[in-house]
C-alpha positions in Angstrom: -2.0 0.6 -7.8 -3.9 3.8 -8.8 -4.2 2.5 -12.3 -5.8 -0.7 -11.0 -8.4 1.3 -9.0 -9.2 3.5 -12.0 -9.5 0.4 -14.2 -12.0 -1.2 -11.7 -14.2 1.9 -11.6 -14.1 2.4 -15.4 -14.8 -1.2 -16.2 -17.7 -1.5 -13.8 -19.3 1.8 -15.0 -18.9 0.7 -18.7 -21.1 -2.3 -17.9 -23.4 -1.4 -15.0 -25.8 -4.4 -15.4 -24.2 -6.7 -12.8 -24.2 -3.9 -10.2 -27.6 -2.4 -11.1 -29.4 -3.4 -7.9 -26.4 -3.2 -5.5 -26.3 -0.7 -2.7 -23.2 -1.5 -0.7 -19.9 0.0 0.5 -16.8 -2.2 0.5 -13.5 -1.2 2.1 -10.2 -2.6 1.1 -7.2 -2.5 3.3 -4.4 -3.8 1.1 -1.0 -4.6 2.8 2.5 -5.2 1.5 3.8 -3.6 -1.7 1.7 -0.7 -2.8 -0.3 -0.8 0.5 -3.4 1.4 0.5 -7.0 1.7 1.7 -9.9 2.4 -0.6 -13.7 2.1 -0.6 -15.7 0.7 -3.5 -19.2 2.1 -3.4 -21.9 0.4 -5.5 -25.1 2.5 -5.6 -27.7 3.3 -8.2 -25.9 1.2 -10.9 -22.7 3.1 -10.5 -19.3 2.2 -9.1 -17.3 4.8 -7.2 -13.8 4.3 -5.7 -12.6 6.7 -3.0 -9.7 7.1 -0.8 -12.0 8.6 1.9 -12.5 5.8 4.4 -14.4 7.9 7.0 -17.8 6.4 6.1 -18.6 3.0 7.7 -18.2 0.2 5.2 -20.7 -2.7 5.0 -17.8 -5.1 4.5 -14.1 -4.6 5.1 -11.6 -6.8 3.4 -8.0 -7.0 4.5 -5.5 -8.8 2.2 -2.1 -8.3 0.5 -2.0 -6.3 -2.7 -0.7 -9.4 -4.5 -3.7 -11.5 -3.4 -6.1 -8.7 -4.3 -4.7 -8.7 -7.8 -5.2 -12.5 -8.0 -8.8 -12.0 -6.7 -9.5 -9.5 -9.5 -8.2 -11.8 -12.2 -10.1 -14.8 -10.8 -6.9 -16.6 -9.8 -7.8 -16.6 -6.1 -11.0 -17.9 -4.6 -12.2 -15.7 -1.7 -13.4 -18.7 0.4 -10.1 -20.4 0.1 -8.2 -17.2 0.8 -10.4 -16.7 3.9 -9.8 -20.2 5.2 -6.1 -19.9 4.8 -5.9 -16.5 6.4 -5.0 -14.6 3.3 -8.3 -12.7 3.5 -9.7 -11.1 6.6 -13.4 -10.0 6.6 -14.9 -7.5 9.0 -18.7 -7.4 8.4 -20.8 -9.6 6.3 -19.1 -12.7 4.9 -22.0 -12.9 2.5 -21.2 -9.6 1.0 -17.5 -10.7 0.6 -18.7 -13.7 -1.3 -21.1 -11.6 -3.4 -18.2 -9.3 -4.3 -16.3 -12.2 -5.8 -19.3 -13.1 -7.9 -19.6 -9.5 -9.1 -15.9 -9.3 -9.9 -16.3 -12.5 -12.1 -18.7 -10.5 -14.3 -15.8 -8.3 -15.4 -12.4 -8.6 -17.0 -9.8 -6.4 -15.3 -7.0 -7.0 -17.7 -5.3 -3.7 -18.0 
């Protein structure tokens, strides 16, 4: 899973245009195989991923690692995932939906 987080950070920073005006902290609580917690911080046109989850996130997303990978590749719609209980959101639903739009601006094929 670490390679995936590194790929997300690298890919977003290589093309910062979609995240240029973002100032948000997302927290991911991934369950199942390769369970982990990470924060994705978008600020000043830069993406940073950290294992430090002590800072309060603007939006917390809880889902299985398998569903997270599907979300990254565009094979899972966040609204559908939320409605079927595959995605739990703590905080702004709007930010969760915005994240899906941002992720669609990138290709995370590793």
